[in-house]
C-alpha positions in Angstrom: 140.6 -46.2 3.3 136.9 -46.7 3.8 136.2 -43.0 3.3 138.1 -43.2 -0.1 136.0 -46.2 -1.2 132.9 -44.4 -0.2 133.8 -41.3 -2.2 134.6 -43.5 -5.2 131.2 -45.3 -4.9 129.5 -41.8 -4.8 131.1 -41.1 -8.1 130.0 -44.4 -9.7 126.2 -44.7 -9.0 125.6 -48.0 -10.9 128.4 -49.8 -8.8 127.1 -48.0 -5.7 123.6 -49.4 -6.3 124.9 -52.9 -6.7 127.1 -52.7 -3.6 124.1 -51.3 -1.7 121.9 -54.2 -2.5 124.7 -56.6 -1.4 124.9 -54.8 2.0 121.3 -53.9 2.8 118.4 -56.3 3.1 115.0 -55.2 1.5 113.8 -54.7 5.0 116.1 -51.7 5.1 118.6 -53.0 7.6 122.1 -54.4 7.0 122.2 -58.1 5.9 123.1 -60.7 8.4 126.7 -61.1 7.2 127.2 -57.4 7.5 125.9 -57.2 11.1 127.6 -60.3 12.4 130.7 -60.9 10.4 131.9 -57.5 9.1 130.9 -54.7 11.6 132.3 -56.3 14.8 135.6 -55.7 13.2 134.9 -52.1 12.2 133.2 -50.7 15.3 135.5 -48.6 17.3 135.2 -49.2 21.1 137.4 -47.9 23.8 138.3 -49.7 27.0 135.5 -50.6 29.4 132.6 -49.7 27.0 129.6 -52.0 26.8 126.9 -52.6 24.3 124.0 -54.8 25.4 123.5 -58.0 23.4 119.9 -56.9 22.9 120.8 -53.7 21.0 119.6 -53.6 17.3 122.8 -52.7 15.5 121.7 -51.4 12.1 125.3 -50.3 11.4 126.8 -49.9 8.0 130.5 -50.1 7.0 130.5 -46.8 5.1 130.0 -44.6 8.1 131.8 -44.6 11.5 130.3 -45.9 14.7 132.5 -45.3 17.8 131.9 -45.7 21.5 134.0 -44.0 24.1 135.7 -45.4 27.4 133.3 -46.9 29.8 130.3 -45.8 27.9 127.2 -47.9 28.0 124.4 -48.6 25.5 121.5 -50.3 27.3 119.2 -53.0 26.0 116.6 -52.5 23.3 118.5 -49.4 21.8 118.5 -49.1 18.0 121.6 -47.7 16.4 121.5 -46.7 12.7 124.4 -44.9 11.0 123.1 -45.3 7.4 122.8 -41.6 6.9 125.9 -40.6 8.8 128.5 -41.4 11.6 127.4 -42.0 15.2 130.1 -41.0 17.8 129.6 -41.3 21.4 132.3 -40.0 23.8 133.6 -41.3 27.1 131.5 -42.2 30.3 128.2 -41.7 28.5 125.0 -43.8 28.7 122.2 -44.3 26.2 119.0 -45.4 28.0 116.9 -48.5 27.5 114.8 -48.5 24.4 116.3 -45.3 22.8 116.9 -44.8 19.0 120.0 -43.0 17.5 119.3 -42.5 13.9 121.4 -40.5 11.4 124.5 -38.5 12.0 124.9 -38.0 15.8 127.8 -36.8 17.9 127.3 -37.3 21.6 130.0 -36.0 24.0 131.5 -37.2 27.2 129.4 -37.8 30.5 126.2 -37.6 28.7 123.2 -39.4 30.2 119.9 -40.2 28.6 116.7 -41.7 30.0 114.7 -44.5 28.5 113.1 -44.3 25.1 114.8 -41.2 23.8 114.9 -40.5 20.0 117.8 -38.8 18.3 116.4 -38.3 14.8 119.0 -36.9 12.5 117.0 -38.4 9.6 114.1 -36.7 7.9 112.0 -37.6 4.8 111.4 -35.3 1.9 107.6 -34.6 1.4 107.4 -31.4 -0.7 106.3 -33.1 -3.9 102.6 -33.7 -3.5 102.4 -35.8 -6.7 104.8 -38.4 -5.4 104.3 -40.7 -2.4 106.5 -39.6 0.5 108.1 -42.9 0.9 109.5 -42.5 -2.7 110.9 -38.9 -2.2 114.0 -40.0 -0.4 115.6 -38.7 2.9 118.1 -36.2 4.2 120.2 -35.9 7.4 121.4 -33.1 9.6 123.8 -33.8 12.4 122.7 -33.8 16.0 125.4 -32.6 18.5 125.1 -33.2 22.2 127.9 -31.5 24.1 129.6 -32.8 27.3 127.8 -33.3 30.6 124.2 -33.3 29.4 121.2 -35.0 31.0 118.3 -35.9 28.7 115.2 -37.1 30.4 113.1 -40.2 29.2 110.9 -40.1 26.2 112.6 -36.9 24.8 112.8 -36.3 21.0 115.8 -34.6 19.6 115.2 -33.3 16.0 117.6 -33.1 13.1 120.2 -30.4 13.2 119.9 -29.7 16.9 122.8 -28.8 19.2 122.5 -29.0 22.9 125.1 -27.1 24.9 127.3 -28.3 27.7 125.9 -28.9 31.2 122.2 -28.7 30.0 119.3 -30.5 31.3 116.3 -31.5 29.1 113.2 -32.5 30.9 111.5 -35.8 30.3 109.0 -35.8 27.4 110.4 -32.8 25.7 110.6 -32.3 21.9 113.7 -30.3 21.1 113.2 -28.5 17.8 115.6 -25.6 18.3 119.2 -25.7 19.6 119.7 -25.2 23.4 122.6 -23.0 24.7 125.0 -24.2 27.3 123.9 -24.4 31.1 120.2 -24.5 30.1 117.3 -26.2 31.8 114.8 -26.8 29.0 111.3 -28.4 28.9 108.2 -28.7 26.8 107.0 -29.2 23.3 108.6 -27.5 21.7 111.4 -27.3 24.3 112.0 -23.9 25.7 114.8 -22.8 28.1 113.2 -22.2 31.5 116.4 -20.9 33.2 120.2 -20.8 33.1 121.8 -23.3 35.5 125.0 -21.1 35.7 123.3 -17.8 36.5 119.9 -18.9 37.7 118.2 -16.3 35.5 115.2 -17.0 33.4 115.2 -15.8 29.8 113.3 -12.5 29.2 112.4 -12.5 32.9 110.6 -9.4 34.1 109.8 -8.6 37.8 106.1 -8.6 38.4 104.9 -5.8 40.7 101.4 -5.3 42.1 99.9 -2.0 40.9 98.2 0.2 43.5 
């Protein structure tokens, strides 16, 4: 029902603009009545899930937000689904002060440290004659597969996929997708070794010449 309504609004831009003004405050967040009266009935939460009262819920009715069984969103996290759905699986935890922005799919048993940024949203900037703030935005989905550990202060850029049972070291900036069973670190994050095989990528045995 909601998806059909959204598609209809996409085809009628004048009506869409008026509805958007009704939903969104000029400070680019949902109006009070959307956050407190409408969205509590639209958020999909499974049994045992928890969202801290101190979470900033910039959640809109035209995209899905769902939280899996016994998953936890800790205090001072910001959630914003204006550019696409946010789906968090079962037994996952989003650490204190993290930001989930744009279309993001997080699997089961995912653990993030504090102050991580999942930035599925980017600004257009190619037109040098127009202020960047007026050029609009675009979004590419972030996908975090099952059983992933993401260290504190990590940035996950738009369009990134992190494979199952991977570990991302604290403070990393992930600009390229990470294959399964990887330990990755750095800016930009690089795979240091494979957790399943123990091998390092492009590793060459060093010998001492005589």
